[in-house]
C-alpha positions in Angstrom: 145.1 131.3 166.7 143.3 131.1 163.4 139.5 131.3 163.1 139.5 127.7 161.9 141.4 126.3 164.9 139.5 128.6 167.3 136.2 127.1 166.0 137.5 123.6 166.5 138.6 124.4 170.1 135.2 125.8 171.0 133.5 122.8 169.5 135.7 120.4 171.3 135.0 122.0 174.6 131.2 121.8 173.9 131.4 118.2 172.9 133.4 117.3 176.1 130.4 118.7 178.0 128.1 116.1 176.6 126.7 113.6 179.2 128.5 110.3 179.8 126.7 107.4 178.1 128.8 104.6 179.5 125.8 103.0 181.2 123.6 103.1 178.1 123.7 100.2 175.5 124.2 102.3 172.4 123.4 100.8 169.0 126.1 100.5 166.3 125.4 102.5 163.2 126.3 101.3 159.7 125.7 103.8 157.0 125.7 102.8 153.3 125.7 105.8 150.9 125.4 105.4 147.1 126.1 108.1 144.5 123.7 109.2 141.8 121.0 106.7 142.6 117.5 107.8 141.9 114.7 106.9 144.2 113.0 104.2 142.1 116.0 102.0 141.3 115.5 99.4 144.0 113.4 96.3 143.4 111.6 96.9 146.7 110.4 100.3 145.3 108.9 98.5 142.3 111.6 98.7 139.7 110.9 96.0 137.1 114.6 95.3 136.2 117.0 96.2 138.9 117.7 93.4 141.4 118.6 94.5 144.9 117.7 91.5 147.1 119.9 92.6 150.1 118.5 96.1 150.4 115.0 94.6 149.8 115.5 92.4 152.8 116.5 95.4 154.9 113.3 97.1 153.8 111.2 94.1 154.5 112.5 94.0 158.1 112.8 97.8 158.5 111.3 101.0 157.2 111.4 102.4 153.7 110.8 106.1 153.2 109.0 106.6 149.9 109.3 110.4 150.1 113.0 110.9 150.8 114.8 113.9 149.3 118.1 115.8 149.3 118.0 119.5 149.8 120.8 120.1 147.3 121.2 117.6 144.4 124.9 117.5 143.9 127.5 115.0 145.3 129.8 117.1 147.4 127.2 119.4 148.9 124.8 116.6 149.8 127.6 114.9 151.6 128.5 118.1 153.4 124.9 118.4 154.5 125.0 114.9 156.0 128.2 115.8 157.9 127.3 119.3 159.1 123.5 118.8 159.6 122.9 122.1 157.8 121.5 123.3 154.6 124.0 124.3 152.0 123.1 128.0 152.4 123.8 127.8 156.1 127.1 126.0 155.9 128.7 127.5 152.8 131.2 130.4 153.0 129.4 133.3 151.2 132.5 134.3 149.2 133.6 130.7 148.6 130.6 128.7 147.7 130.4 125.7 148.3 133.3 125.6 150.8 132.1 124.8 154.3 132.5 127.5 156.9 134.9 126.9 159.8 132.0 127.6 162.2 130.2 124.5 160.9 133.1 122.1 161.6 133.0 121.7 165.4 129.8 119.7 165.4 130.5 117.5 162.4 128.7 114.2 162.8 131.7 112.0 163.4 133.0 114.3 166.1 129.7 114.3 167.9 129.6 110.5 167.7 133.2 110.1 168.8 132.5 112.3 171.9 129.6 110.0 172.6 131.9 107.0 172.9 131.7 105.7 169.3 134.6 104.2 167.3 134.1 105.9 164.0 135.2 104.9 160.5 134.8 106.2 157.0 135.8 104.4 153.8 135.0 105.4 150.2 134.0 108.7 148.6 134.6 111.9 150.5 134.2 114.9 148.3 133.6 117.3 151.2 134.9 120.8 150.4 136.4 122.0 153.7 138.4 125.2 154.4 142.1 125.5 154.3 143.7 123.4 157.1 140.8 120.9 157.3 141.9 117.3 157.7 139.2 114.7 156.9 141.2 111.9 158.6 141.3 113.8 161.9 137.5 113.5 162.1 137.5 109.7 162.4 139.2 106.9 164.2 139.8 105.2 160.9 139.5 106.9 157.5 140.5 106.2 153.9 139.2 108.1 150.9 138.7 105.7 148.0 137.7 107.4 144.8 137.0 106.5 141.2 138.8 107.6 138.0 139.5 104.8 137.6 137.0 102.6 139.3 139.2 99.5 138.9 142.3 99.6 141.1 145.4 97.5 140.6 146.0 95.2 143.6 149.4 94.1 144.9 149.1 90.9 142.9 148.4 92.7 139.7 144.7 91.9 139.6 142.0 94.6 139.2 139.3 95.3 141.9 136.3 97.6 141.7 136.0 100.5 144.1 132.6 99.2 145.3 134.2 96.0 146.5 137.3 97.7 147.9 135.0 99.9 150.1 133.2 96.7 151.3 136.6 95.1 152.0 137.6 98.0 154.2 134.3 97.8 156.0 134.8 94.1 156.7 138.3 94.7 158.1 136.9 97.4 160.4 134.2 95.1 161.7 136.6 92.3 162.3 138.7 94.6 164.5 135.7 96.1 166.4 136.0 95.9 170.2 133.0 94.2 171.8 132.7 96.8 174.6 132.5 99.9 172.3 129.8 101.0 169.8 130.8 101.9 166.3 129.6 104.3 163.6 130.8 103.2 160.1 130.4 105.1 156.8 130.7 103.0 153.7 130.2 105.6 151.0 130.4 104.4 147.4 131.3 106.2 144.2 128.9 104.0 142.3 126.7 104.5 140.5 128.3 107.8 139.4 129.4 107.8 135.7 133.1 107.8 135.0 133.1 111.3 133.5 136.5 110.9 131.8 135.5 107.7 129.8 132.6 108.0 127.4 132.8 104.5 126.0 129.3 103.0 126.3 128.8 100.6 129.1 132.0 99.5 130.8 133.6 102.9 130.1 130.9 105.3 131.3 129.4 103.0 134.0 132.1 100.5 135.0 130.3 97.8 136.9 132.1 95.4 139.4 133.0 91.9 138.3 130.3 90.5 140.6 127.6 91.7 138.1 129.2 90.6 134.8 126.5 89.6 132.4 123.7 90.7 134.6 120.7 92.0 132.6 122.1 90.9 129.3 118.8 89.1 128.7 116.7 92.2 129.5 115.8 94.9 127.0 115.9 98.4 128.5 112.8 100.5 127.8 113.2 104.1 126.9 112.9 106.8 129.6 109.3 107.5 130.4 109.8 111.2 130.2 112.3 111.1 127.4 110.3 112.4 124.4 111.7 115.3 122.3 108.5 117.2 123.1 109.2 117.2 126.8 112.7 118.4 126.3 111.6 121.2 124.0 109.3 122.7 126.7 112.3 123.8 128.7 113.7 127.3 128.6 116.8 127.8 126.5 119.2 128.0 129.4 118.2 124.4 130.5 118.4 123.2 127.0 122.0 124.4 127.0 122.8 123.2 130.5 125.2 120.5 131.8 122.1 118.3 132.1 121.8 118.4 128.3 125.5 118.3 127.6 125.9 115.0 129.5 122.9 113.5 127.8 125.1 113.2 124.7 127.7 111.3 126.7 125.4 108.4 127.2 121.9 108.5 125.9 121.6 110.2 122.5 121.0 107.0 120.6 118.7 104.1 121.5 121.6 101.7 121.3 123.9 103.8 123.5 121.1 104.4 126.0 120.3 100.7 126.4 124.0 99.8 126.9 124.6 102.5 129.4 121.5 102.1 131.5 122.0 98.4 131.7 125.6 99.1 133.0 124.2 101.7 135.5 121.8 99.0 136.8 124.7 96.6 137.2 126.5 99.2 139.3 123.6 99.4 141.7 123.3 95.6 141.9 127.0 95.6 142.5 126.5 97.8 145.6 123.8 95.4 146.8 126.2 92.5 146.5 128.8 94.5 148.4 126.3 95.3 151.1 125.5 91.6 151.4 129.2 90.8 152.1 129.4 93.5 154.8 126.2 92.2 156.5 127.6 88.7 156.5 130.7 89.9 158.2 128.6 91.9 160.7 126.8 88.6 161.6 130.0 86.7 161.9 131.4 89.3 164.3 128.4 88.9 166.5 127.4 92.6 166.0 124.2 92.4 163.9 121.7 92.3 166.8 122.6 95.8 167.9 123.5 97.5 164.6 121.2 99.9 162.9 121.6 100.0 159.1 120.9 103.0 156.9 120.9 102.9 153.1 120.5 106.1 151.0 122.1 108.1 148.2 123.5 111.6 147.8 121.2 112.7 145.0 118.9 111.4 142.3 119.6 111.0 138.6 117.8 111.7 135.3 118.7 108.6 133.2 117.5 110.3 130.1 114.2 111.7 131.4 113.4 115.2 130.2 116.3 114.8 127.7 118.8 115.1 130.6 121.6 113.2 132.3 122.9 114.0 135.8 121.1 115.9 138.6 121.5 119.6 139.6 118.2 120.9 138.5 114.9 121.1 140.4 112.8 118.2 139.1 111.8 115.1 141.1 114.3 112.8 139.5 117.1 115.0 140.7 115.9 115.5 144.3 114.4 112.2 145.3 116.5 109.4 146.7 116.1 105.9 148.2 116.1 105.7 152.0 115.9 102.4 153.9 116.5 102.2 157.7 116.7 98.8 159.5 116.7 98.8 163.3 116.9 95.3 164.7 115.4 96.5 168.0 112.1 97.3 166.3 109.2 95.0 167.4 108.0 92.7 164.7 104.7 94.5 164.1 106.7 97.7 163.3 108.8 96.1 160.5 108.3 96.1 156.8 106.5 99.5 156.7 106.6 102.0 153.8 106.2 105.5 155.3 105.2 108.7 153.5 106.5 111.6 155.6 109.1 113.8 153.9 112.6 112.7 155.0 115.6 114.8 154.0 119.3 114.2 153.9 119.7 117.0 156.5 117.7 114.8 158.9 120.2 112.0 159.0 122.7 113.6 161.4 119.9 114.4 163.9 118.7 110.8 163.5 122.1 109.3 164.2 122.9 111.4 167.3 119.4 110.5 168.5 120.2 106.8 168.3 123.5 107.6 170.1 121.6 109.1 173.0 123.1 112.5 172.4 121.2 115.8 172.5 121.0 117.2 169.0 123.5 120.0 168.6 121.9 123.4 168.1 123.7 123.8 164.8 121.8 120.9 163.3 118.8 122.0 161.2 117.2 118.7 160.5 114.8 116.6 162.5 115.3 113.1 163.9 113.6 110.4 161.9 113.6 108.1 164.9 109.9 108.6 165.9 108.8 107.8 162.4 111.0 104.7 162.3 109.5 103.6 165.6 106.0 104.1 164.2 105.0 107.0 166.4 102.7 109.8 165.3 104.5 113.0 164.6 101.6 115.5 164.1 103.7 118.6 163.3 106.0 116.9 160.7 107.0 119.0 157.7 104.7 119.4 154.7 107.3 121.2 152.6 111.1 121.8 152.4 113.5 124.3 151.1 115.8 123.1 148.3 118.5 124.8 146.3 121.5 124.4 144.1 124.3 127.0 144.5 126.9 125.7 142.1 127.3 125.7 138.3 126.4 129.4 138.0 124.7 131.0 136.1 122.8 128.1 134.5 121.9 125.7 137.3 121.8 128.0 140.4 118.3 128.0 141.9 116.3 128.0 145.1 112.8 126.7 145.8 110.3 124.9 147.8 109.0 121.4 147.3 105.6 120.9 149.0 103.0 118.2 149.3 101.2 119.8 146.3 103.2 122.6 144.8 106.8 122.8 143.6 108.4 126.2 143.2 111.8 127.0 141.9 113.6 130.2 140.7 116.8 130.2 138.7 118.1 133.4 140.2 121.2 134.0 138.0 119.1 134.2 134.9 118.3 137.5 133.3 115.6 138.0 134.5 115.3 135.3 137.1 113.3 132.4 135.7 110.5 130.8 137.8 108.8 127.4 137.7 105.6 126.4 139.4 104.3 122.8 139.3 101.0 121.4 140.6 101.7 117.8 141.7 98.0 117.1 142.1 97.2 117.7 138.4 100.7 117.2 136.9 102.6 114.6 138.9 105.4 114.5 136.3 106.0 118.3 136.5 105.6 118.8 132.8 103.6 122.1 133.0 105.1 125.3 134.2 102.3 127.4 135.7 104.4 130.4 136.8 102.9 132.5 134.0 99.4 131.3 134.3 97.2 134.2 135.7 94.9 131.7 137.3 97.8 130.6 139.5 98.9 134.1 140.5 98.0 133.7 144.2 99.6 130.3 144.5 102.8 131.7 142.9 102.8 134.6 145.3 102.4 132.3 148.3 105.1 129.9 147.1 107.5 132.7 146.3 106.9 134.2 149.8 107.4 130.8 151.4 110.7 130.4 149.5 111.8 133.8 150.7 111.1 132.9 154.3 113.0 129.7 154.1 115.9 131.3 152.3 116.1 134.2 154.8 116.1 131.7 157.7 119.3 130.3 156.3 121.2 133.5 155.6 119.3 135.1 152.8 120.1 135.7 149.1 123.6 134.8 147.9 126.2 137.4 147.1 126.3 138.7 143.5 127.8 136.1 141.3 131.1 138.0 140.9 131.7 138.0 144.7 130.2 134.6 145.4 133.4 132.7 144.5 135.9 135.4 145.3 138.1 132.7 147.0 137.4 130.2 144.3 137.5 132.1 141.0 137.6 128.8 138.9 134.0 128.2 139.9 132.7 131.3 138.1 131.3 130.8 134.5 133.1 133.1 132.1 130.1 135.1 131.0 128.1 135.1 134.2 125.6 137.9 134.3 125.0 140.1 137.3 122.2 139.1 139.5 118.9 141.1 139.4 116.3 141.3 142.0 113.1 139.3 141.4 110.1 141.6 140.9 
């Protein structure tokens, strides 16, 4: 028996031992997941242009987390974190980063929920990098991967339909066939608002929006990015100036005209998601399921949108790590609704939260914490004041590890020669424009943050293998001129 199948067998036996919940009225769970949506691109979070009335209503009747983050800002790893309940360093195979270990598979979130009696479904983006022999469809009762490239799919009648709307269509079909006597957990994971990397035509090429938002924002001028000045870009070390963040800047933002066209199109993609969510929620009501369905809306990572002279995510700044998170629970009393809460919420918390709603004891493999007490308005005195964050792909330029705290942000790009450190003080420099790592006056703070990062890193498996061994099973992931890793002094 292979290690992969042995791990699945052990996990299956463990899940079968979970207590029966037949007598408990379990809530349904509907999880909307956007791609490349930064934290401030909802009208309920104060954006002056983007219109998201459906998500705004969920926030007004639920809870919006104003400090929600991902622990790794890249699509496939963030989604693996949500499915495994583990930091990337914990779940990645050391010699095949970022492939998920077989030992992390038995307690994947859909398997835990299925064992708790849920009918599970997943439609839309997948992008989870599993080991050989792993079958995504086997994790769910209903599953269909729906990708982009292109966003517009040809329908049987010859018409074109956008991926966002197709994902919503599939969700509606799932709800219409939902048995009344069984709870469901449904993932509707969108590819939007990810750029279409293979099509650099401004607007409808790079950010193809669905037909439902044609013409939206044509009457609005798009202001330049607030952190988009050349001076801010020039402060970066050379390796970030040469990074994929900068390369993709020239795909979409290198002239004012191109920037305005593309950002307007990006906003249309987000509003297109909002309209798709509205259609699904209408179907939920019509199916008589809304009163017992918890709704989660979030995104897999942030997005630069020209700030710092960058496009994309991957690096350590706030625009890359911070995401929207709205949770609507219809069971909340009226006085607990419409709150904006400040505790740090992480994507790694979502699996622990969903199994908590399901009435299941959190698997020991899960490293996050349930957000349920915060949603319910309870005091959680020992809640985190910092979190470990990392990016393990795109070596040697964008591989880093760090800690984001209430006040200080620390990051070290460990494949640089020598490793390059950042230290930001959010109290005096909210936009992270000053690197204090070489400031003698901040020597003690740097030492403390470096030690905190080491402790968090070592709790999840320690330093990565040398770069030439890190992708031994995935040689295509190694940059051609990757240097050998040196120890940080």
